[in-house]
C-alpha positions in Angstrom: 68.0 131.7 110.1 66.8 132.0 106.4 69.8 132.7 104.3 70.5 133.4 100.6 72.6 130.4 100.1 72.8 129.3 96.6 71.8 125.5 96.2 70.2 123.6 93.0 67.0 122.9 95.2 64.0 125.2 95.3 63.1 124.7 98.9 63.6 126.8 101.9 67.2 127.0 103.2 68.2 127.6 106.7 71.6 128.9 107.9 71.6 128.4 111.7 74.1 130.4 113.8 74.5 127.7 116.6 74.6 124.0 117.0 71.4 124.4 119.2 69.8 126.1 116.3 70.8 123.3 113.9 69.3 120.8 116.6 66.0 122.7 116.8 65.7 123.0 113.1 66.1 119.1 112.6 63.8 118.4 115.4 61.1 120.6 113.9 61.6 118.8 110.6 61.2 115.6 112.0 57.9 116.7 113.8 56.6 117.8 110.5 57.7 114.7 108.7 60.1 116.7 106.4 63.6 115.6 104.9 66.6 117.9 105.2 69.6 117.9 103.0 72.9 119.4 104.6 74.8 121.8 102.4 78.3 123.1 103.1 80.0 124.4 100.0 78.4 121.6 97.5 81.7 120.3 96.6 80.8 116.5 97.5 77.2 116.4 96.9 77.9 113.8 94.1 78.5 111.1 96.6 75.5 108.8 97.3 72.0 108.6 96.3 70.2 111.7 95.2 68.2 113.2 98.0 64.8 115.2 97.3 64.7 117.5 100.5 61.7 119.6 101.9 64.4 122.0 103.1 68.1 122.5 103.1 70.3 123.3 106.3 73.4 125.3 105.5 76.4 125.5 107.6 77.4 128.9 106.0 77.3 130.6 109.4 79.1 127.8 111.4 82.6 128.9 110.3 84.2 130.0 113.6 87.5 128.9 115.2 86.8 127.5 118.6 90.1 126.9 119.9 93.6 126.7 118.3 96.7 125.2 120.1 99.6 125.3 117.6 102.0 123.7 120.1 99.6 120.9 120.9 98.8 120.4 117.3 95.1 120.7 117.6 92.4 122.9 116.2 88.8 123.1 117.0 86.9 124.6 114.2 83.0 124.8 113.0 82.1 122.8 110.1 81.3 125.7 107.7 84.9 127.0 107.9 86.4 126.4 104.4 89.9 124.5 104.0 91.5 127.6 102.5 90.6 129.7 105.4 91.7 127.1 107.8 95.1 126.6 106.1 95.8 130.3 105.8 95.3 130.5 109.6 97.6 127.6 110.1 100.3 128.6 107.7 101.3 131.5 110.1 102.6 128.7 112.5 103.8 126.3 109.8 100.9 123.8 110.6 98.6 122.0 108.3 95.4 119.8 108.6 96.8 117.6 105.7 93.0 117.6 104.6 92.5 117.8 100.8 95.0 120.2 99.1 93.2 121.2 95.9 89.8 122.2 97.4 90.2 125.4 99.3 86.4 126.3 99.0 85.3 123.0 100.4 84.1 123.1 104.0 85.7 121.2 106.9 82.2 119.6 107.7 81.7 118.6 104.1 85.1 117.0 103.8 84.7 115.1 107.0 81.0 113.9 106.2 82.2 112.7 102.8 85.2 111.0 104.1 87.4 112.6 101.3 91.1 112.4 101.8 94.0 114.5 100.3 96.9 113.5 98.2 99.0 113.3 101.4 97.1 110.3 102.6 100.0 107.9 101.9 102.1 109.7 104.4 99.7 110.9 107.0 96.8 108.3 106.7 93.0 109.0 105.9 90.9 112.0 107.0 89.4 110.0 109.9 92.7 109.5 111.5 93.0 113.2 112.2 89.5 113.7 113.5 89.8 113.7 117.2 86.5 115.2 118.4 83.1 115.6 116.7 80.0 117.3 117.7 76.8 116.4 115.9 73.2 117.8 115.9 71.2 114.4 115.5 68.1 114.0 113.4 65.9 113.8 116.7 67.3 117.2 117.9 70.0 116.4 120.3 73.6 117.5 120.5 76.0 114.9 120.8 79.8 114.7 121.3 82.5 112.1 120.9 86.2 112.0 121.2 88.5 114.5 122.9 90.8 117.2 122.5 94.0 115.5 122.8 96.1 113.6 120.3 96.1 110.4 122.3 92.5 109.8 123.1 91.0 106.4 124.0 87.9 107.3 125.8 84.3 107.1 124.9 82.3 105.8 121.8 84.4 106.3 118.7 81.9 108.9 117.3 84.5 110.6 115.2 85.3 107.6 113.1 81.6 106.8 112.7 80.8 110.4 111.6 83.7 110.4 109.0 82.3 109.3 105.8 78.6 109.1 107.1 77.3 111.6 104.7 75.0 113.1 107.3 73.1 109.9 108.1 74.0 110.3 111.8 73.2 114.0 111.9 74.8 117.4 111.1 78.4 117.8 112.0 78.6 121.3 113.6 82.3 121.2 114.8 85.4 119.1 115.0 88.7 119.0 116.7 91.4 118.2 114.3 95.0 116.7 114.6 97.5 118.9 112.9 100.9 118.4 111.5 103.9 120.6 111.2 105.0 121.9 107.8 108.4 120.5 106.7 111.6 122.6 106.2 111.7 121.7 102.5 109.4 120.2 99.9 110.0 119.1 96.2 107.8 117.7 93.2 109.8 115.3 91.0 108.6 114.2 87.7 108.9 110.3 87.4 108.8 107.5 84.8 107.6 104.7 87.0 105.6 105.5 89.9 105.5 102.0 91.4 109.4 101.8 91.3 109.5 105.4 92.7 107.3 104.3 95.5 109.7 101.4 96.3 112.7 103.6 96.2 111.6 106.5 98.4 111.3 106.5 102.1 107.8 107.7 103.2 107.2 110.1 100.4 104.0 112.5 100.9 102.5 111.1 97.6 103.3 109.3 94.4 100.7 110.2 91.7 100.2 109.1 88.1 98.0 111.6 86.1 96.8 111.5 82.4 99.7 114.0 81.7 102.5 112.5 83.8 103.7 111.0 87.0 105.2 112.8 90.0 106.7 112.1 93.4 106.2 114.6 96.3 108.8 114.6 99.0 109.2 116.4 102.2 112.0 116.7 105.1 115.1 118.9 105.9 116.9 120.2 103.1 119.5 117.3 103.2 116.6 114.7 103.5 114.9 116.1 100.4 118.2 116.1 98.5 119.0 112.5 99.3 115.5 111.3 98.3 115.7 113.1 95.2 119.0 111.6 94.3 117.6 108.2 94.7 115.2 108.6 91.8 117.0 111.2 89.7 115.8 113.5 87.2 114.9 117.2 87.2 112.8 118.6 90.1 111.2 121.7 91.5 110.9 123.1 95.0 107.5 123.1 96.5 104.6 120.8 96.1 102.9 121.4 92.7 99.8 119.3 93.3 97.7 118.4 90.4 94.1 119.8 90.0 91.3 117.5 90.7 89.9 115.8 87.5 87.3 117.8 86.0 84.5 116.7 83.9 80.6 116.2 83.5 81.0 112.9 85.2 83.4 111.7 87.8 84.1 108.5 89.8 86.4 107.2 92.5 88.0 103.8 91.9 89.2 102.2 95.2 91.3 99.0 95.0 94.2 97.3 96.8 97.1 99.6 96.5 99.3 96.9 94.6 96.6 97.0 91.8 96.5 100.8 91.3 98.7 100.8 88.2 96.8 98.1 86.4 93.5 99.7 87.0 94.9 103.2 85.7 96.0 101.1 82.6 92.1 100.2 81.9 91.1 103.9 81.8 90.2 105.4 78.3 92.9 107.8 76.9 90.6 110.8 76.9 89.8 110.5 80.7 91.5 112.9 83.1 92.5 111.0 86.2 94.8 111.1 89.4 96.0 107.6 90.5 97.4 107.4 94.2 100.0 104.8 94.3 100.5 103.2 97.9 96.9 104.1 98.7 94.7 102.5 95.9 92.5 105.2 94.8 92.0 106.7 91.4 89.8 109.7 90.7 88.8 110.1 87.1 86.6 112.5 85.1 85.1 112.3 81.6 82.5 113.8 79.3 80.2 111.0 78.5 79.2 107.8 80.4 80.2 104.5 78.8 78.0 102.5 81.0 79.1 99.0 80.0 82.7 100.1 80.6 81.7 101.5 83.9 80.0 98.2 84.9 83.0 96.2 83.8 85.4 98.4 86.0 83.0 98.1 88.9 82.8 94.5 88.5 86.8 94.2 88.4 87.2 96.3 91.4 84.6 94.5 93.6 86.1 91.3 92.5 89.3 92.1 94.3 87.5 93.8 97.3 87.2 97.3 96.1 84.6 99.5 94.8 83.8 102.0 92.0 81.6 104.9 93.5 80.0 107.8 91.6 81.4 111.4 92.6 79.3 113.4 90.1 77.1 113.1 87.1 73.4 113.3 85.7 70.5 111.9 87.7 70.0 109.4 84.8 73.5 107.8 85.4 72.5 107.6 89.2 69.4 105.8 88.3 70.8 103.3 85.5 74.1 102.5 87.1 74.0 103.4 90.7 76.3 105.5 92.9 77.6 102.6 95.1 77.6 99.4 93.5 76.9 96.2 95.5 75.7 96.8 99.3 78.4 96.4 101.7 78.5 93.7 104.4 77.1 94.8 107.7 74.2 96.8 106.4 72.0 95.7 109.3 74.4 97.1 111.7 74.7 100.5 109.8 70.9 100.6 109.7 70.7 100.2 113.6 73.4 102.8 114.1 71.5 105.3 112.0 68.3 104.6 113.8 70.0 105.6 117.0 71.0 109.1 115.9 68.2 109.8 113.4 65.2 107.4 114.0 62.9 109.5 111.8 65.3 109.6 109.0 65.2 113.4 108.8 69.0 114.1 107.4 70.1 113.0 104.0 67.6 110.1 104.0 68.4 107.4 101.4 71.8 108.7 100.5 73.9 105.9 101.8 74.6 102.5 100.4 71.5 100.3 100.5 69.3 103.4 100.4 69.7 103.9 104.2 
């Protein structure tokens, strides 16, 4: 299972071929009192407290498509498959996962574990809404499965939602069943002046985004529907979806606030920051070159005051130590602790990464 997978950690790296091998590796680590960090493509390692692992478990070899039913709009795929590979497969049948559009090298498991959603969240909902089934290798060496391979599924413990955003605290995601969406006949990207007004004028747009270099509405439907929607807001437009690149910088954050406050929080950002603000969703991803800790503290305080949060998505260890990745611990921390103990009683996988050091 040892593999030449590049990570920043100078510890042994295992790349299991099967879920059973993942479970065995975690069980052995627990018996030896070792900590394990899970590695997909490394795209979302900036979320959460830093982990100093004894070894790394990579999902690089867990990249197979298990079942694909284009007519039923479901796909079962292993966690190490990349979004680009999956979307290329689905495009032949004009299907999509509606997972993050601008990160083709991210793995399916990494996106699910970090709970990251794409720009189409306004239309299709967050990532957790499209995870129908999940299989986990737990920290004590078991393989557990929750959910089902049907779009309307109400049976069993809601493990898919628990695993989404869990950052490995419940175990290693080895495979998932995803709900798919058909691709629309026509799409358009429309530059706009006022994103809040455009959001009000449009009927169920894919996204309305404000960036540091302009604002845009993203529309889909039949040709006639797209023409009608574009006419409502006017202006020049281009066919297709020209998604902005994720903000790039030495440091990055995610601000999460009530959707109505998206614009006012974007207005607070310094002019040299790169950002994408998602109207109707209430999330702002921002990146910058140097940390202004007092400014970050003010932004976090204002976000938490309205029931939101400011979390770190990347940066130097010193910022994680002085500013902290999560902010104030959430309510229900004791419930999270008991849940984690049920799946990983020896705290083998990504220990301490979650809020409150869980």
